[in-house]
C-alpha positions, 0 to 999 in steps of 0.5 A: 500500499503507498503512502501518500507524500508529506504536506507540501512535499512538491515545494520546494523544501530544502532544510537542514538544521546546522544550527540545531547542532548546536549545544543544546544550551542555545536551543530547545525542541518546540512544536508549534500550537494548532489554529482553530481557521487557518487562513492565508492574508499574504505571500511574498511569491518574489521572495519564496522564488528566491528561496527555491520554492515554488509559489504556485503550490504555497501561495493556496488556501490550504497553504496557511496550515503550513504557515500558521504552524498547523502542518510543518514543511518536510524535513522540519526540525523544529526548535525556539532559540536561547538568547540573552539580551540588555532590554533599555539597557538592564540584562535579562534571559530571554529566548524566542518566547513566540518564534520557532525556527522549522530550519535553514533552507537551501536555495539554489545558489547553495544560500543558508537562509532561516526559516522561521515563524513568529507567532505560533504559540508558546516555547520554553522561554515564553515566561508565561507569555502565551506564544502568539502575536497580532495581525498589526504588527506582522503585517507591519514588519511585512511592510516595513521588511520589504521596504527595507529589502527595496530600499537596499538595506540589509533585512530579515524579510517575510515569506508570508503571514497567516490569520489564526481565527483566534484571538490574541490580548494586547490588552483587548482582544486582537486578530491572532497572526503568524508571520514567516520570517526569513533570515540570514540567521537569527544569531544575535549579540544577545545569544552570546550574552546567554554563553557568556552568563552561564560561563561554558567556555566550551559552549561560547567557542562553539557558537563563534566557531558556528558563527564565524564559519556561516557569516565570515568563512574567509576569517576561519584562517585568521591568526586571530580569527575572533578578533578579525571577526570582531571587527567584521561585524562593529564594520557591518554594524557601522555601516547598517547604521549609516544606511538607517540614517540615510532614509529616516529610519528609527528601528525604536528598540535597539536591545542587543537581543534585536542586533544581528550578528549577519548585519541584518536589520531584525525586529520590526517592532515600534519602528517608524520612518522620520518626517520633519527632520530631528536627531531627537524624534522617537516613536516607539511608546516604550523608549520614554527617554529617548534611548533608542531616538534616531541621532542616538542609534549610532553611539546605542549600536557602538554600546550593544557591539560593547556587549558582544566584546565582553562576552567574546573575552574568553576566546580574544587572549587567554590573558584578560588584561590583553583581551581587554586591550584588543576589545577596546581597539575594536571597539573604539573603531566603530564610530570612525567606520561609521563616520566614515560609512555616514559621509560616503551616504551623504554625499552620494545623496548630495550629488557627491562624487569626489571628497573634500574636507569640507563635505562633512560641515557641508552635509551638517549645515544642511541637516541643522537648516531642515531641523530649524525650518521643521523640514521633512527629511525625504523631500528635502533630499527628493527635491535637491534631486530636481532642478525644479525641485530646488526651484519650487521647495526650496529656494524661496527661503532666504536662509537656505541661499547661502548653503545652496551656493556652496553646494553648487560651488562643491558639484563644480569641483568635481570632474563629474558634469551636472549631467551625473549629478541627478542620477547619482542623487536620484539613486541613493534619496528614495522619492518613497518611504513606508510614510507612517500614515500610510502604513496605519491606513493600510493596517487599519484596512487589513484589521478593520475591513479585511481589505488587503488592496491598500496594503497590496497598492502599497507594497507595490510602491514601497518596491520601486522607492528610487522611482522619481519618474512617477508622480505619487503624492498620495505616497511621497508626502508626508501628513500634517505634523501630529503626535504618532506613536508606535506600539511593541508587538507584545 
């Protein structure tokens, strides 16, 4: 008698489980909790194809059972990952309280990506939580992560969102949902803090060797591989934070458990994009003192990396004093790396190809003017990218004239012609970002009316953020100034 094939056997799953080979200190078995009425809300066909999955098979109503955890893909080995973290500066033990790693999908090119369900029920790390997620935050992560991908900023991505047919309470009842997240890995600064807190050097070394081989294999043969690896991580984070600032992104909850060592942006909880330029901008309802404000993100990243360096000290050098000296030297390089990455990006945003010593002062002067005028960050750079835009939006302000003259003079001091400037600027100044009011509009339509068309249209626009040839003021204009808050999904 022939047995029927497992569900979704023809979907292209090629799951491996290298992380599960680490000591059990770092993970535990976890089984998704079945839900009453799974329903597929949105599916990312392009990402599925990149992963080597059969989008036709998975973009069907019955696939909702897989994307909520009622069914598991062939070869899945579900685990919850253990980690710690400094949350708003205070150390605590954590772990995947509402996330389950199904395995690592091997793409046709041989790349490895974690496939994780977010919201499929409690694990051993849930700490009395329900392990569930609400539809709104899961759709927010889908929108923002795909927008970040289109903006060419390293990020986790979203494969699907499915509703559960059950309510979750935050504190009012909300429709429950599960997000399928795709990541280069879910290894965080907090994962190493977990190992250090257990004072288990063998486990720490196993984790470091695994992460080094997975994300920086070229460094394995270095004379001091862990130190070289720390420098590599610092460089990735410096570049990532600079890219956030270039588009006005505010993560909102930069705890150490939300810093991925792959260099990807991870965890889109109370995140948002800045409208009027102000380094002190905070949207998160839980960030009462502005710890994670827009302008604090670089120093906070360095603070988080210091926690990683502390955890790695036993591996850097057998003598603690020398290990500390090496770690401090590496950490001190963050600021110069960040400054270099930030200024390089600002030069492109301003159409500058070569380097001059006064370029930073030129960029800073523009930002100061924007703050004084409460000018929209994205629109100001878009206006500069267009000759007509400069004339119609900016030069009416007398206080702007001096800066504009300096900028125009600066552009003459490079070998590239004026015709080369606009393409450079438009390639680095998005015409469209996830405007907060448009995100909320899409979430409201989906949650209250089960209308996904608003979100689908927004995603279409955000998929081409650097397309300056279309005029869509509904998506490019900021909302009139008002207090806006974002909330953590838990």
